[in-house]
C-alpha positions in Angstrom: 79.3 105.2 100.9 81.1 101.9 101.1 83.8 101.4 103.7 86.8 99.1 103.9 85.8 95.8 105.6 88.9 93.8 105.2 92.2 93.5 103.3 94.6 90.7 102.6 98.1 90.1 101.2 98.0 88.5 97.8 101.8 87.9 97.8 104.1 86.8 100.6 105.7 90.0 101.9 108.9 88.1 102.8 109.3 87.0 99.1 108.4 90.2 97.2 109.5 93.8 97.3 106.2 95.1 95.9 103.4 93.2 97.5 99.8 93.2 96.1 97.0 93.5 98.6 93.3 93.2 97.9 90.8 95.5 99.6 87.2 94.4 100.1 84.5 97.0 100.8 81.1 96.9 102.5 79.3 96.9 99.1 81.2 93.8 98.0 83.5 95.8 95.6 87.2 95.0 95.6 90.3 97.1 94.8 94.0 96.4 95.0 97.2 98.3 95.8 100.9 97.6 96.0 102.5 97.9 99.4 106.2 98.2 100.2 108.7 99.7 102.7 111.4 102.2 101.9 114.1 99.4 102.2 112.1 97.1 100.0 111.8 99.9 97.4 115.6 100.4 97.4 116.0 96.7 97.0 113.6 96.6 94.1 115.6 99.4 92.4 118.9 97.7 93.0 117.9 94.2 91.9 114.7 94.3 89.7 114.7 97.6 87.9 115.9 97.9 84.3 114.6 101.5 83.9 115.7 104.4 86.1 112.3 105.0 87.7 108.6 104.4 87.6 105.2 106.0 88.5 102.7 103.8 90.3 99.7 105.8 91.7 98.5 102.8 93.6 101.8 102.2 95.6 101.6 102.6 99.4 104.8 102.9 101.3 104.7 101.8 105.0 107.3 101.6 107.8 107.0 97.9 108.0 105.0 95.0 106.3 103.4 94.2 109.7 99.6 93.8 109.6 99.1 96.6 112.1 101.1 99.1 110.0 99.2 98.2 106.8 95.9 98.4 108.7 96.7 101.8 110.1 97.7 103.3 106.7 94.7 101.9 105.0 92.4 103.3 107.6 94.2 106.7 107.5 93.9 106.8 103.7 90.2 105.9 104.0 89.5 108.6 106.6 91.2 111.2 104.4 89.3 110.1 101.3 92.6 109.0 99.6 92.0 105.2 99.5 90.3 105.2 96.1 93.2 107.2 94.6 95.7 104.8 96.3 94.1 101.7 94.8 92.8 100.3 91.5 89.5 98.6 90.8 89.9 94.8 90.9 88.7 93.4 87.6 87.7 89.8 87.6 
């Protein structure tokens, strides 16, 4: 079973409320997720949203956008077999 080898921000977390991250697995496959914080989510609703809500299955909410917090939640999701559900296959 492939395991998470690395991840990276695809967007600058200081510039965006919903930040794309790419996940790379040991078999070479890649997936992606959106990452945000509770405050950034509120900001997104107040500034960016034209509709009253949304459903994003691949959205991960963290305390901060610090690398350590992102790493911890990704490892937690992986250990609990939830990382596939919390991400989408990256299609090139």
